[in-house]
C-alpha positions as CSV (number, residue, x, y, z in Angstrom):
1,M,0.0,0.1,0.0
2,I,2.7,2.5,0.8
3,K,4.5,1.8,-2.6
4,K,1.3,2.4,-4.2
5,I,0.8,5.8,-2.6
6,F,4.3,7.1,-2.8
7,G,5.2,5.2,-6.0
8,K,8.3,3.4,-7.3
9,W,11.5,5.5,-7.3
10,N,14.2,4.8,-9.7
11,I,17.9,5.6,-8.8
12,A,17.9,8.9,-11.0
13,E,14.7,10.2,-9.1
14,S,16.0,9.3,-5.5
15,I,19.3,10.9,-6.2
16,F,17.7,14.1,-7.5
17,Y,15.1,14.3,-4.6
18,V,17.7,13.7,-1.6
19,A,20.4,15.9,-3.4
20,G,17.7,18.7,-3.7
21,L,16.6,18.4,-0.1
22,A,20.1,18.6,0.9
23,L,21.0,21.5,-1.2
24,I,18.0,23.7,0.2
25,I,18.8,22.7,3.7
26,T,22.3,23.3,3.4
27,M,22.0,26.9,1.6
28,S,19.3,27.6,4.5
29,I,22.2,26.9,7.3
30,C,25.1,28.4,5.4
31,F,23.4,31.6,4.7
32,K,21.1,31.7,7.7
33,A,18.1,31.8,5.6
34,S,14.6,32.3,6.3
35,W,13.3,28.9,7.8
36,L,9.8,29.7,5.8
37,S,12.0,29.7,2.7
38,A,13.6,26.5,3.6
39,I,10.1,24.7,4.4
40,A,8.2,26.3,1.4
41,G,10.9,24.9,-0.6
42,I,11.1,21.2,0.6
43,F,7.2,21.2,0.1
44,G,7.3,22.6,-3.3
45,L,10.2,20.2,-4.4
46,S,8.1,17.3,-3.1
47,C,4.9,18.1,-4.5
48,V,6.4,18.9,-7.9
49,L,8.2,15.4,-8.0
50,F,5.0,13.6,-7.0
51,A,3.2,15.2,-9.5
52,A,5.6,14.3,-12.0
53,K,5.0,10.7,-11.1
54,G,1.3,11.3,-11.2
55,K,0.9,10.5,-7.5
56,I,-2.3,12.2,-5.7
57,I,-0.1,12.8,-2.8
58,C,1.2,15.8,-4.3
59,V,-2.0,18.0,-3.7
60,F,-1.5,17.5,-0.1
61,L,2.0,18.5,-0.1
62,T,0.9,21.6,-2.3
63,W,-1.4,22.8,0.4
64,G,1.7,22.6,3.0
65,M,3.8,24.7,0.3
66,I,0.8,27.3,-0.2
67,V,0.8,28.2,3.5
68,F,4.4,28.7,3.9
69,Y,5.1,30.4,0.5
70,S,2.1,32.7,1.2
71,I,3.6,33.9,4.4
72,L,7.1,34.4,2.7
73,S,5.5,36.1,-0.3
74,F,3.6,38.4,1.9
75,Q,6.9,39.5,3.8
76,N,8.6,40.3,0.5
77,K,5.5,42.3,-0.8
78,Y,4.7,39.8,-3.5
79,Y,0.9,40.4,-3.0
80,G,0.3,38.8,-6.3
81,E,2.0,35.5,-4.9
82,V,-0.2,35.6,-2.0
83,F,-3.4,36.2,-4.1
84,I,-2.5,33.4,-6.2
85,N,-1.9,30.9,-3.7
86,L,-4.7,31.7,-1.1
87,C,-7.4,32.9,-3.2
88,M,-7.0,30.8,-6.6
89,M,-4.6,28.0,-6.3
90,F,-5.9,26.4,-2.9
91,P,-9.6,26.3,-4.3
92,M,-8.4,24.8,-7.7
93,T,-6.3,22.2,-5.8
94,I,-9.4,21.0,-4.2
95,I,-11.1,20.6,-7.6
96,Q,-7.9,18.8,-8.7
97,L,-7.7,16.4,-6.1
98,V,-11.6,15.3,-6.8
99,A,-10.8,15.0,-10.5
100,W,-7.7,13.1,-9.8
101,I,-9.5,10.7,-7.3
102,R,-12.2,10.1,-9.8
103,N,-9.5,9.2,-12.4
104,L,-7.1,7.0,-10.5
105,G,-5.5,4.1,-12.8
106,K,-3.3,1.3,-11.9
107,D,-0.8,1.9,-8.8
108,Y,-2.9,4.9,-7.8
109,V,-1.3,6.7,-10.6
110,V,-3.6,9.5,-12.2
111,K,-4.9,8.7,-15.8
112,V,-3.4,11.3,-18.1
113,N,-5.9,13.2,-20.1
114,S,-5.9,14.3,-23.6
115,I,-7.4,17.9,-24.3
116,T,-8.4,19.6,-27.4
117,K,-6.7,22.2,-29.3
118,K,-10.0,24.4,-29.1
119,E,-9.9,24.2,-25.3
120,I,-6.3,25.3,-25.3
121,I,-7.1,28.2,-27.5
122,I,-10.0,29.2,-25.3
123,V,-8.0,28.9,-22.3
124,S,-5.3,31.0,-23.8
125,V,-7.5,33.8,-24.7
126,V,-9.1,33.9,-21.1
127,A,-5.4,34.1,-19.8
128,L,-4.7,37.1,-21.9
129,I,-7.6,38.8,-20.6
130,A,-6.8,37.9,-17.0
131,F,-3.5,39.2,-17.4
132,V,-4.9,42.7,-18.0
133,V,-7.3,42.5,-15.1
134,F,-4.8,41.3,-12.7
135,Y,-2.0,43.8,-13.8
136,F,-4.4,46.8,-12.9
137,V,-5.3,45.0,-9.5
138,L,-1.8,44.3,-8.6
139,R,-0.8,47.9,-9.4
140,A,-3.4,49.3,-7.2
141,L,-2.0,47.1,-4.4
142,D,1.5,48.5,-4.8
143,T,2.8,44.9,-5.6
144,S,6.6,44.5,-6.0
145,Q,7.8,43.5,-9.5
146,L,4.4,44.0,-11.1
147,I,5.0,42.4,-14.4
148,F,6.5,39.3,-13.1
149,S,3.9,38.9,-10.5
150,T,1.1,39.4,-13.0
151,I,2.8,36.7,-15.3
152,S,3.1,34.5,-12.2
153,I,-0.5,34.8,-11.5
154,V,-1.7,34.0,-14.9
155,T,0.8,31.0,-15.3
156,S,-0.1,29.5,-12.0
157,V,-3.7,29.6,-12.8
158,L,-3.1,27.9,-16.1
159,A,-0.8,25.3,-14.7
160,T,-3.2,24.3,-12.0
161,Y,-6.4,24.3,-14.6
162,F,-4.4,21.9,-16.9
163,Q,-3.4,19.6,-14.0
164,S,-7.1,19.5,-13.0
165,R,-7.9,18.5,-16.4
166,R,-5.0,16.0,-16.0
167,S,-2.8,17.4,-18.9
168,K,0.7,17.2,-19.4
169,Y,0.4,20.8,-20.6
170,G,0.3,21.6,-16.9
171,F,3.9,21.2,-16.7
172,L,4.6,23.3,-19.6
173,S,2.7,26.1,-17.8
174,F,4.6,25.4,-14.4
175,L,7.9,25.5,-16.4
176,F,7.2,29.0,-17.5
177,N,5.7,29.9,-14.2
178,D,8.8,28.8,-12.2
179,S,11.2,30.6,-14.8
180,V,9.3,34.0,-13.7
181,L,9.7,32.9,-10.0
182,C,13.4,32.4,-10.5
183,A,13.6,36.1,-11.4
184,L,11.5,37.1,-8.7
185,W,13.5,35.3,-6.0
186,T,16.8,36.4,-7.7
187,M,15.7,39.9,-7.0
188,A,14.4,39.0,-3.3
189,T,17.7,37.3,-2.5
190,L,19.8,40.5,-3.9
191,Q,17.9,42.2,-1.2
192,D,18.0,39.7,1.5
193,I,20.3,36.7,1.4
194,K,17.9,34.8,3.6
195,N,15.7,34.2,0.8
196,I,18.3,32.1,-1.0
197,S,16.8,28.5,-0.1
198,M,13.5,29.7,-1.9
199,L,15.6,30.8,-4.9
200,V,17.4,27.3,-5.1
201,A,14.0,25.5,-4.5
202,V,12.3,27.2,-7.6
203,A,15.5,26.7,-9.7
204,L,15.0,22.9,-8.9
205,Y,11.4,23.1,-9.7
206,V,12.1,24.1,-13.3
207,I,14.2,20.9,-13.8
208,C,11.2,18.9,-12.2
209,D,8.9,20.6,-14.7
210,V,10.9,19.5,-17.7
211,Y,10.9,15.8,-16.3
212,G,7.2,15.9,-15.4
213,F,6.3,16.9,-19.0
214,I,8.4,14.0,-20.3
215,S,7.1,11.7,-17.6
216,W,3.6,12.4,-18.5
217,G,4.1,11.9,-22.0
218,I,5.4,8.3,-21.3
219,M,2.7,7.5,-18.9
220,Q,0.0,8.7,-21.6
221,K,1.5,6.3,-24.1
222,N,1.7,3.4,-21.7
223,Q,-1.9,4.0,-20.4
224,Q,-3.2,4.3,-24.0
225,K,-1.4,0.8,-24.9
226,E,-3.2,-0.7,-21.8
227,N,-6.3,0.6,-22.7
228,N,-6.1,-0.8,-26.2
229,T,-4.9,-4.1,-25.2
230,Q,-8.0,-4.3,-22.6
231,L,-10.4,-3.1,-25.5
232,N,-9.0,-5.8,-28.1
233,K,-9.2,-8.4,-25.5
234,L,-13.0,-7.6,-24.8
235,N,-13.7,-7.7,-28.5
236,K,-12.2,-11.0,-28.7
237,D,-14.1,-12.3,-25.8
238,A,-17.2,-10.9,-27.4
239,Q,-16.5,-12.5,-30.6
240,I,-16.4,-15.8,-28.9
């Protein structure tokens, strides 16, 4: 049961995970970084890796990251990040949890979904409109790094939406989002070295996003093969 919940880890995954955690903790100790950034980074790295493996436990880890990351963002006047996580990402992860529970496959791995080009276009148009709206809202709140914060909101919502739809494109959205976060936390670290563990964490997220997109592509092909095999078997049994 434990292996089904947490999944099977190959050597490369295990080494990357342990090394990533060690790096975040080491940076925190060496530079006397904020304990909030260290904990948020640990939760974040864990949830991204489990998401890449299609494991539903990633949603619960995301909730832990949301709490600590929101507090850290508020301290750095990244109000856009606070708004994203508490008002948008948390409710959307509940939707994601329900969607994943309803579509769990073998070994508690979520079934990867294929979405149409039409849906992608519609979502992209909505995202552009949302960018304009959030830009003026965040400007009124005197948000630091306004453009980056606005982009971060839109890409986070896109990523969470695609993950709720069980699509591999969620990782592409997170890749863009985490690249923006690298810029945000680089600036924050230049102002206060105590934020360095958060910067290290989001840099690791970028690697995980690439891995997640590739992993889900492979998962989708394997699941389709299994479905085709089962369908062919059923057709043969029906003919008999």
